[in-house]
C-alpha positions in Angstrom: 63.6 108.6 75.6 65.5 111.8 76.5 63.6 113.8 73.8 60.3 112.6 75.3 61.3 113.6 78.8 62.4 117.0 77.6 59.0 117.5 76.0 57.3 116.5 79.2 59.4 119.1 81.1 58.6 121.8 78.6 54.9 120.9 78.8 55.0 120.8 82.6 53.9 117.2 82.7 54.6 115.6 86.2 57.8 117.6 86.6 59.1 115.9 89.8 58.8 112.4 88.4 60.2 113.5 85.0 63.2 115.1 86.6 64.0 111.9 88.6 63.9 109.9 85.3 66.2 112.5 83.7 68.6 112.3 86.6 68.7 108.5 86.4 69.2 108.6 82.6 72.1 111.0 82.9 74.2 108.2 84.6 74.9 107.2 81.0 77.7 109.4 79.6 76.1 109.6 76.1 72.8 110.7 77.6 74.6 113.3 79.7 76.3 114.8 76.6 73.0 114.8 74.8 71.3 116.7 77.6 74.1 119.2 77.7 73.5 119.9 74.1 69.8 120.4 74.8 70.7 123.1 77.4 72.5 125.0 74.7 69.0 125.9 73.5 68.3 129.2 75.4 64.5 128.6 75.5 64.9 125.2 77.1 67.6 126.4 79.5 65.4 129.2 80.7 62.6 126.7 81.2 64.8 124.3 83.1 66.4 127.0 85.3 62.9 128.1 86.2 62.4 124.8 88.1 64.7 126.1 90.8 61.8 128.4 91.8 59.1 125.7 91.5 56.6 125.4 94.4 57.6 121.8 95.0 60.8 121.7 97.1 61.7 118.2 95.7 61.6 119.7 92.2 64.0 122.4 93.3 66.3 119.8 94.7 66.2 117.5 91.7 66.9 120.5 89.3 69.9 121.5 91.3 71.2 117.9 91.4 70.9 117.7 87.6 72.6 121.0 87.0 75.5 120.0 89.3 75.8 116.7 87.5 76.1 118.6 84.2 78.6 121.1 85.6 77.3 124.1 83.8 79.0 127.0 85.6 76.1 129.4 84.5 74.0 127.5 87.0 76.1 128.3 90.1 74.6 131.7 90.9 71.0 130.6 90.2 71.5 127.6 92.5 73.0 129.8 95.2 70.0 132.2 94.9 67.7 129.2 95.3 69.6 128.1 98.4 69.5 131.7 99.8 65.7 131.8 99.4 65.0 128.1 100.4 62.8 127.8 103.5 62.5 124.0 103.5 65.3 122.9 105.9 65.9 119.4 104.6 66.4 120.8 101.0 69.0 123.4 102.0 71.8 120.9 102.6 71.1 119.3 99.2 71.3 122.6 97.5 74.7 123.2 99.2 75.8 119.8 97.9 75.0 121.0 94.4 76.9 124.2 94.9 79.9 122.2 96.2 80.1 120.5 92.8 81.0 123.8 91.1 84.0 126.1 91.4 82.3 128.1 94.2 85.3 130.0 95.6 83.8 133.4 94.4 80.8 132.6 96.7 82.9 132.1 99.8 82.0 135.4 101.4 78.3 134.8 100.9 78.6 131.3 102.2 80.4 132.7 105.3 77.6 135.1 105.8 75.1 132.3 105.7 77.1 130.3 108.3 77.1 133.3 110.7 73.4 133.7 110.2 72.8 130.1 111.1 75.1 130.1 114.1 73.3 133.2 115.5 69.8 131.7 115.1 67.7 129.6 117.5 65.8 126.6 116.3 63.0 124.2 117.4 64.0 120.7 118.3 62.7 119.2 115.1 64.7 121.8 113.1 68.0 121.2 114.8 69.1 118.1 112.9 68.8 119.8 109.6 70.4 123.0 110.7 73.3 121.1 112.2 73.9 119.3 108.9 73.8 122.6 107.0 76.3 124.1 109.4 78.6 121.2 109.0 78.4 121.4 105.2 79.1 125.1 105.2 82.2 124.6 107.4 83.4 121.8 105.1 83.0 124.0 102.0 84.7 127.0 103.6 87.6 124.8 104.8 88.2 123.5 101.4 88.6 127.0 100.0 90.8 128.1 102.9 88.3 130.6 104.0 88.7 129.3 107.5 92.2 129.4 109.0 93.6 126.0 110.2 94.7 125.6 113.8 98.4 125.4 114.7 99.9 123.2 117.4 101.6 125.3 120.1 102.5 122.5 122.5 101.1 120.2 125.2 99.4 122.1 128.1 101.3 119.9 130.6 102.4 116.3 131.2 100.2 114.2 129.0 99.6 110.5 128.6 100.2 109.4 125.0 99.7 105.9 123.5 102.3 104.9 120.9 100.6 102.2 118.9 102.5 99.1 117.6 101.7 95.8 116.0 100.6 93.5 118.8 103.4 91.5 120.2 106.1 94.0 119.2 105.5 96.5 122.0 108.8 95.7 123.6 110.8 97.2 120.8 109.1 100.5 121.1 109.5 100.4 124.8 113.2 100.0 124.4 113.4 103.1 122.2 111.6 105.4 124.7 114.0 107.4 126.8 113.7 110.2 129.3 110.0 109.8 130.1 107.8 107.5 132.2 106.6 104.5 130.1 104.8 101.2 130.3 103.9 98.5 127.9 100.2 98.1 127.2 98.3 95.9 124.8 99.0 97.1 121.3 101.5 99.8 122.2 103.4 101.8 124.8 102.0 104.4 127.1 104.3 107.4 127.8 104.0 110.5 129.9 105.6 113.7 128.5 105.1 117.5 128.2 107.3 117.5 125.1 105.3 116.2 122.2 108.2 116.4 119.7 110.3 114.1 121.8 108.1 111.1 121.0 109.1 111.3 117.3 112.6 110.3 118.2 111.1 106.8 118.4 110.9 105.2 115.0 109.0 102.0 115.7 105.5 103.1 116.6 102.7 103.6 114.1 100.6 106.4 115.5 100.5 108.7 118.6 97.2 109.0 120.4 96.6 111.4 123.4 94.7 109.5 126.1 91.5 111.2 127.1 89.9 108.7 129.4 88.0 105.5 129.9 84.4 104.7 130.6 82.2 101.6 130.9 78.6 100.6 130.4 78.0 103.0 127.5 75.0 101.4 125.7 73.8 104.2 123.4 75.1 106.5 120.7 74.0 109.5 122.8 75.9 108.1 125.8 79.1 107.8 123.6 78.6 111.4 122.4 78.3 112.6 126.0 81.5 110.8 126.8 83.3 112.5 124.0 81.8 115.9 124.7 82.7 115.7 128.4 86.1 114.1 128.0 88.1 117.3 128.3 89.0 117.2 124.7 87.8 120.8 124.0 89.8 122.1 127.0 92.9 120.3 125.8 92.4 121.7 122.2 91.9 125.2 123.6 95.2 125.0 125.5 97.3 123.3 122.9 96.1 124.8 119.6 96.3 128.4 118.3 93.2 129.6 116.5 89.5 130.1 117.0 86.8 127.4 117.4 85.4 125.2 116.0 87.7 122.2 115.7 87.4 119.9 112.7 87.6 116.2 113.3 86.9 112.6 112.1 86.0 109.5 114.2 87.5 106.1 114.0 86.2 103.2 116.0 88.2 100.1 116.8 85.4 97.6 117.6 83.7 94.5 116.1 81.1 96.5 114.2 80.7 95.7 110.5 81.7 98.5 108.1 78.1 99.3 107.4 77.1 99.4 111.1 80.2 101.4 111.9 79.3 104.0 109.2 75.7 104.3 110.6 77.0 104.6 114.2 79.5 107.3 113.3 76.9 109.3 111.4 74.6 109.4 114.4 77.5 109.9 116.8 78.9 112.9 115.0 75.5 114.6 114.9 75.1 114.2 118.6 78.6 115.5 119.3 78.1 118.6 117.2 74.8 119.3 119.1 76.2 118.6 122.6 79.3 120.8 121.9 77.3 123.6 120.4 79.1 123.4 117.1 82.6 123.5 118.8 83.4 120.1 117.3 82.5 119.7 113.6 82.9 116.4 111.7 84.3 116.8 108.2 85.3 114.0 105.8 88.4 115.7 104.7 90.6 118.7 105.9 90.1 117.4 109.4 92.6 118.5 112.0 92.1 115.9 114.7 90.9 112.4 115.0 88.9 110.8 117.9 89.9 107.2 118.2 87.4 105.1 120.2 88.6 101.6 121.3 85.9 99.3 122.7 86.8 96.1 124.6 83.9 94.4 126.2 82.0 96.9 128.4 85.0 99.3 128.5 85.6 102.2 126.1 88.9 104.1 125.9 89.0 107.5 124.1 92.1 108.9 122.3 92.8 112.0 120.3 95.2 112.3 117.4 96.6 115.7 116.3 96.6 115.4 112.6 98.1 118.9 112.0 101.4 117.8 113.7 103.6 116.4 110.9 105.5 113.2 111.5 108.9 113.8 110.0 110.5 110.5 111.1 110.2 109.1 107.6 110.5 112.2 105.5 112.7 110.3 103.0 109.6 108.3 102.0 108.2 110.5 99.3 107.2 107.6 97.1 105.6 104.2 97.7 103.7 101.4 95.9 100.8 99.4 97.3 103.0 96.5 98.4 105.5 98.7 100.2 106.3 97.9 103.8 105.3 100.5 106.4 108.4 102.4 107.4 107.7 102.0 111.1 107.5 98.2 110.5 110.8 98.3 108.7 112.3 100.3 111.6 111.0 97.6 114.0 112.5 94.8 112.0 115.9 96.6 111.9 115.7 97.1 115.7 114.9 93.4 116.2 117.9 92.5 114.1 120.2 95.1 115.6 122.4 92.6 117.5 123.3 91.0 114.1 124.1 94.3 112.2 127.7 95.2 111.7 129.2 98.6 110.9 130.6 99.6 107.6 129.7 96.4 105.7 128.3 95.8 102.3 124.6 95.2 102.3 122.1 94.0 99.7 118.3 94.0 99.4 117.4 91.7 96.6 113.7 92.7 96.6 114.0 96.3 97.6 110.7 97.8 96.3 110.9 101.5 97.0 113.9 101.0 99.3 112.3 101.4 102.7 113.9 98.4 104.4 117.3 99.2 103.0 117.0 102.9 104.0 116.0 102.0 107.6 118.9 99.6 107.8 121.3 102.3 106.5 120.0 104.8 109.0 120.4 102.4 112.0 124.0 101.4 111.4 126.5 102.8 108.9 127.4 100.8 105.8 130.3 101.0 103.4 127.9 100.4 100.5 124.3 99.4 99.9 122.6 97.8 96.9 118.9 97.4 96.1 117.6 95.1 93.3 114.1 94.9 92.0 112.6 93.9 88.6 109.9 96.5 88.9 111.1 99.7 87.2 108.6 102.0 88.9 109.7 100.8 92.3 113.4 101.4 91.4 112.7 104.9 90.3 110.8 105.6 93.5 113.6 104.0 95.6 116.1 106.4 94.0 113.8 109.3 94.8 113.4 108.2 98.4 117.1 107.8 98.8 118.0 111.4 97.9 117.9 112.4 101.6 119.9 109.5 102.9 123.2 109.5 101.1 125.1 108.8 97.9 126.3 105.3 98.8 123.0 103.5 97.9 122.8 101.9 94.4 119.7 100.6 92.8 119.6 98.0 89.9 116.5 97.2 87.9 116.9 93.5 87.3 115.4 90.1 88.2 117.5 88.9 91.2 118.1 85.6 89.5 120.2 87.5 86.9 122.0 89.8 89.4 125.7 89.5 89.6 128.4 91.6 91.4 132.1 91.9 91.3 132.5 91.5 95.1 130.5 89.6 97.8 128.2 91.1 100.4 128.3 90.9 104.2 124.5 91.1 104.7 121.2 90.6 102.9 118.2 92.3 104.4 114.8 92.1 102.7 111.0 92.1 102.9 110.0 89.1 100.8 107.4 89.3 98.1 104.0 87.9 99.1 101.3 86.0 97.1 99.1 88.3 95.0 97.0 88.3 91.8 100.3 88.8 89.9 102.4 86.4 91.9 101.1 82.9 92.7 102.5 80.2 95.0 104.8 78.8 92.3 106.4 82.2 91.7 106.7 82.6 95.5 108.5 79.3 95.8 110.9 80.3 93.0 111.6 83.6 94.7 112.5 81.9 98.0 114.6 79.3 96.2 116.4 82.0 94.3 117.2 83.9 97.5 119.0 80.9 99.1 120.7 79.9 95.8 122.0 83.3 95.0 123.0 83.9 98.6 125.5 81.1 98.3 127.1 83.1 95.4 126.8 86.6 96.7 127.4 86.3 100.4 130.7 85.9 102.2 131.1 83.2 104.8 129.9 84.2 108.3 127.6 86.8 106.7 123.9 87.1 107.6 120.5 87.1 105.9 117.7 89.1 107.6 114.5 88.0 106.0 111.0 89.2 106.8 108.4 87.0 105.2 105.2 84.9 105.6 106.1 81.6 103.9 107.5 79.7 106.8 107.4 76.3 105.0 109.5 77.7 102.2 112.1 78.9 104.7 112.2 75.5 106.4 112.4 73.7 103.0 115.3 75.8 101.8 117.2 75.5 105.1 117.0 71.7 104.6 118.2 71.9 101.0 121.1 74.3 101.9 121.9 72.9 105.3 125.6 72.9 104.5 125.6 76.6 103.6 123.2 78.1 106.2 122.1 77.9 109.7 119.0 79.4 111.3 120.2 81.7 114.1 116.8 83.2 115.2 113.2 83.0 114.3 111.0 85.8 115.5 107.3 85.3 115.1 105.8 88.7 114.1 102.2 87.6 113.4 101.2 84.0 114.1 97.9 84.4 112.3 99.5 85.8 109.1 102.4 83.4 109.5 104.9 86.3 109.3 108.3 85.9 110.8 111.7 87.6 110.9 114.5 85.1 110.3 118.1 85.6 111.1 120.1 83.2 109.0 123.9 82.9 109.0 125.9 82.0 105.9 128.4 79.3 107.0 
């Protein structure tokens, strides 16, 4: 079939439809390789490149798309020349997309010139939507090649309200950790007021920090939301707190009941309106963004927040490595804070399902320990745990072993762990064995009057094993972390 299509291209038979068929065919790797070989023929290559100058704009676009798919670097300059000459606005962004598939760094200056030319122009209303998309794409491409200098945070312009987000129901533990600034507990976090942005990162239990920009109600349209963002004072805040020239590069996240598809469509329309209303001061890019607008909708009310992505969060700088099942470090820090009244200094601690070591490390940072051991059967996790522990100290030891086979010459004073959860690799029977093993091995490895701090979501397994081992353990506290997910933090004392 490919040979027939190539003949049609050479003969000039229905070029647009033929190019579309070729493009679809090249989704197959073997056909792609075969077409690359055909382009080695200089006569056919000259013919094919000529389609970049065809009278039909859709032919020009399809040709550029195919050349980008093939990745022939010889095509970069011809595609740029086609873009430079292109008068059909809705084709220009597609040609830029094709250029972006190549190593286009050597064209950065010329792309920058095209951007300046667009920014200096004036356009009819029906042209604006295409020009705005082209401007956004040029900014995105120049950012990825570091042709545009990123902004640097220089400090808050004054006392600022900041939301420290937490898992709902755990706001109190973040509230307890905030000192030296006005604070109040709100739904899903803690609101603080400060002029010292770095001071909030002394608190380990929050997930993200969002600067509060304002609240509105009755916003019924995408354009209305765009106006809310554009008039929120965000640009003035960024002008005062960041060093560097406009524009500012952002992404949007919406916390609402929209489906993923509806959210995607909404954000696409919203970001176009924001770019237009702010005269290209706020540019939406999928990567290399510096800030994030967080829109939280509840009923008729909408709250707007801003996250400064260029400010590094060094609270968990030890966590260089992780795996998909790893507990979030802020959650581990929260669990340690909840268990704080039961933690003793300079004791021997053990995490029997340590993963990459996050829970053990947060425990070690909160209260000193004489020694700490982490056990896990997953070798990759153990290697990553050792890497993560390099910044914390030498008294943390990791053992790659099934906990059922773990022994030690002396007993421990504390077990702290994030329990494994059901997955494709671990069914309910394996989970039951894991919980049973924890309680059984605890009778061998724990001293009397020691403590087990267990974070898990198998409440029935905890209750069952407490009944089985009622002579060895007693339940001291049961904190409900997430009722829907059945996750709890248990404080269990070894009798």
